[in-house]
N, C-alpha and C positions, 0 to 999 in steps of 0.2 A: 601715720597718713602708707607709710608701702606694706602691706600684707607682707613684705620680705625683708630681717632687716640687712640684709647684703644683697639686695636689688633695688635701685633705685631708678625715680620714672622722667624726664628731662623735659620740659613744652618749652620750643624756643616760637619767636614771633614776628615777621621784619617786619620794617617799617615799608610806608607805598600808603602817605596819602591818605584822603577820607579811602580809600579803595581799603586800609583795614576790617570795612565790610566785607569783604570775598575772603579776609582769615577767617571774622566772626561766623560766618555762614560756613563753613570747615570747620573751625568748633563747635560748632552748635553738631553738628552731624558725631561728629568727637566722642561727643556728651549722653547724645542719643545711644551710641554702640557703647560705651560702659555702663550707664546709664542700664541697659537691657543685660547685661553680659555679669552684673556687680550684683541684680538686681534691688536695687537702690533708687529711687523713681522721683531723690531730689541729690544725688550726687554732684556736688562739683568740684569740678578742675581743679581749683585750692587749695582741697584736701586730697587729689587719685596722686595729683603729683607732685613731687618732693621739691621743685629749684622748676620755679618758670620767667625765662625771659625773653623782653622785650628790648624795641630799641623802632623812636619816631612813634609813630601809630602805633606802630605792636606795645611800646612802654606802657599807654593807655591803655588798652588791652590787658597787657599782663598784671598790670598792678589795679587791676578790673582784678582777675580772675583770685588770685591772691592774696585780695580783700573779702572773695568769697564768692562776686558774682558771679553769675548761672552768663553766658556767651548770650542770649535771649538777652535777658538783662543789658546787656552790654550794647549787641545791636541794636535797643532801641532807643539807646542811648545817643547814639552815630545818627540814626536816624532825624531823631528829635531837635539835637541841636547844631548839625554842621554847618547849616547855614548861617547861623549866629557865629561858630568859632573863626566861618572863614570869611567874614567883615571887613568889609574894607577897608585900609588907612587913610586915614585923611594925608591930605591932597602934598601936606607938607613935610610927612613922611615912605610917601608911594615911593619915592627916588633913593630909599633904602630897601621895604620890604612896602611888599604888598597887602599886606593882609594887616590889622591892630589883635596880637600879644592878647588884648584885655576878655575878650569872650572866652579866648581856650583858660585863661587863669583865674576867672571867676568859676566858670564849668569845675574844672578838676578840683579847684576847692570846695565848692560844692558833695561831687562824690566821693573828693576821699578825705574831705578833712582837711580844713586848715591849717591844723595839729599834728596831725598824726604823720610817724615821721618813721623813716627808711626802716629802724630798728622797734618797729611799732609790733605791740603784742596782737596784736587785730590780726595781723599778713600768718594767711594758713601755712603759707609755704616759706621758702627761703626763695629771692626776690632778685633777678637783677636786673639792669636799665643800661642801657645803651648810652652814651655821650659821646660828644668832641669837646673834650676843651681846648680852646682856641687862644686860653693864655700861655699858653704850653704848646700847642697844634696837636697834641695827642689825641685818641679813643680812651675811653674816661670807662673801662665796664663797669661797674659801680653796684655793689651785695649787700644782702644783708645779712649774710653768713656771718653770726655775732665771731668766731677765732681769726674771721680776715684779718690782714695787718694792719689799717687805716679805719677799724672798726672796736676801738678800746672804745668804752662807753664810759668809762673815766677820765677818756684824753678831752679836752677841749672843741677840738677838732674833729671829734669822730663820727666820718659819717653817718652814723646810727642816727644823730637827733637833726639832719638833716631834716627837710621837712617833701615829704613825698610828691605832691600837689609840684613844688616846687622841678625837684628831678626831674618829675615827669614832662613840663613845661619846656625843661631845655633840652632835651634828647625829643623833640617835636617841634625845634625851633629850626625847619629849612629854611638856607639863603636862600637869600630874596624873595620866601614868605613871609616871616617873619621874622622881629625885630631879639635875636639873641638873650638869654639868660643871664644875671649877673644872684650868684651862691654868695651869701657873706659867710664862711664858716666862723665855728665857733672860738677862735682866737682869735680872729678878726680879720684872715685871709682872706683875700676876694678874689672870684676865679669870674671868665668867663663860658657859658656857657654856649655851644650849638648844635643843633642834629646832628645826631650818632649818625646818621642814614649817610653821611660823606664816606667812614670810616669802611674801614671792615667790621665795625658789629651792624651792621645793616642788618643785615641776616646773621644774630649771635646764634645761632647754633652751635660753631665749633668750639668757639671760647664759652659756651652756657661746661661744656663735657671737658674744657679744661680747668675751666674752675670747679666741675666738682673732684677731678681725679687728682692732679697735681699737688704735693706735697704746700708748693709756692701758697696756694691759694687756701692751704689750712681745713679739706676735708676731707680731701686724698677718702675716695670711695671708692671705691673696687671696679678693676676694669675687664670687659669682657661682651662677649653680645648673648649672654645671660645675663648678666648681673646689670646693667646698665641699656635702657633704655629710652632716645632722642627721636621723638619728634616736632618735629618744624615743619613749619606753614606759614607758607607763601601766600601776596597779595594781586597774583596773576603776576605771569612776567609779560609785561607791553613791550612793544616794540616803540623806539623814544626817534619818532619822527624826524623832528624835529629838527633836532642834529646831523641828520644828512640832508639836510635844501643846504646850499651854498648861498642860494641866494637873500635868507632866513632874516630880517634886522637884528642889529645886536641882543637887543632887548628879549626876543623871541630865544635869541639860541642859549641866551643865561637865564632865563625861567626854568630852561629844559634840561639842563644841567646834573639838576639833584637826579631827575626821574631818572636822570642814563644811569649816574651814579649808584644809583640805587639797585638797576637792574644789574650791573655787570658784575656789580661787590656779590649778590646774592645764587649768582649763578657761580661762580666761582668757588665761595665756601660750600657748597653743595657740592659739587665735584666733592673738594678736601675733606667731608663727609662720606659720602661715598666713597672714597679711596679707605681714609679710616677707619670705617664703619662695617658692619654688613648688612646690605643694605635689601630692606623689608616691603621698602614699598617706595617707587621716586619712576616719574616719566620720563622717558629717554632727554639726554642734558643735549646733545646733539647727533648727527648724523655720521659720525664718527667714532664718539666711543660708545653712545649708546647708554642706556642704565642702570649700566658697572653693581647689574645685578647680584653677579657672581664675586667674590673676597680677589682684594689684591690684595692681599698683605697675612699674616700666615696668623699673625694674632689680632684681630681687630681689637676696636676699642670698646666699641659699643650697638647696639642693635640701632639701624638707621631707620623713617622712615618721614619721608616726602613728601608733603599735599603741595602744590603747586600745579598750573599750567600755562606755557606756552596762549600767549593769544597771537595766536594767527591766521588763517581763512582755514588753511587745512582743519588747525584742532578744531577748533570750532563748531565745523563742520559735521567733524567724527561726533562731537559732543552733543551737536542739536542747537547750537546758538545762533544770533543769530550774528551781521556783522556788525550791526552796533556799536557791540560791546568792543572793538579794539580801539574805538572813538573814547573810549568812557578809560583812556590811560594817565590824565590828569590828577597829581596828589591832590587838586584842587576841584573833580570833577562831581559838585555836588548835587546837581543835577542827571546824574547818571547812576545815584544810586540803584535804583531798579533794575537797572540793569547789570549793575557788579555785586546784586543778590544775585542773580541768576547764574553768574559765572561760579560765586563761591557754595550754591546747592548744588553746580555737577562736579566741583571738586570736593564735596562731603558725598557725593557716592559711592567716591570710588572710598573713604574709608570700610577694612572691613578690621574684623573681630579678630580676624588670624595676625594681623598687625603688632595686636598688643598679650600675644600668648607669649603665655610665663610670665607676665607683669598683672597679669590681672586681681587675679584676688579675691575678699572678698571684702566691700566697703569695711573701715574701724566702726565701729559701734560709737 
């Protein structure tokens, strides 16, 4: 994987429903830059990054990349199948969730393999998926790290034996949108999981850095801006206007809650990464603190890159994008995919080779 044994590269991908196409266009930009810089025209990010994490739609993308898919292949998946994924539930079920989970489950089985597990040798790098355990009301970052505490291959309840497709499906089970996912472990214990985007794992970047470095997670990769690169990719920071309108019906406010959580959590996690790391790239967070490109602490944990864009009128004008983008923020905005891709391409134009300086190396033969 990595060209330098003491240097490691991490990629984290936010949640955001169909807005995953924004992240995928950005990731395609990362691929293009790295292919040019390494001289490998078929470089796959699952081979270049050492550890990839994702939550909700980010979990779909992270798993696909870890299995060797390119960003373009995953984009085609979203464009072709998003309408089937967001297929309305039967009337008898719609009081609990708007969409039938069967289409998404079938697609994940088809793409990732029904028998592929979290510990599969087909994964080209380490993988972390962000979940919410609804049974215990707690965030669950599940990793393929073979040394992790709950990954003993000889244990009946080893996380490594869990079906990859089902973990990803559980991570995407957004409240009011999809039914929760019940997963039965090898020892017979069963838990119910829902969308990890409703926890601090929606933006999994900081958790990924901790899982790569803390001794409790049993990797203990070296820290420092010259040794650890953390790349974080968002799906567009959209304002959740429905929650700001007091006269909105209850059901409309309820469906807006997941999107509101997604945005606020991502901003806070981005802020923490900039404080703890040395930021190489990232748009201003707000008018008070700016972009925090100046180091905040004396001993940064990592070099940090954040690709995302605030979807405001001023930022859309700066990027030369239509105001129509601002109306494409719904997690299920399937009809807005072409507009969302324009936003993603604009963010991808921000990707520069210098963001990866010191970590590029040559792609191994």
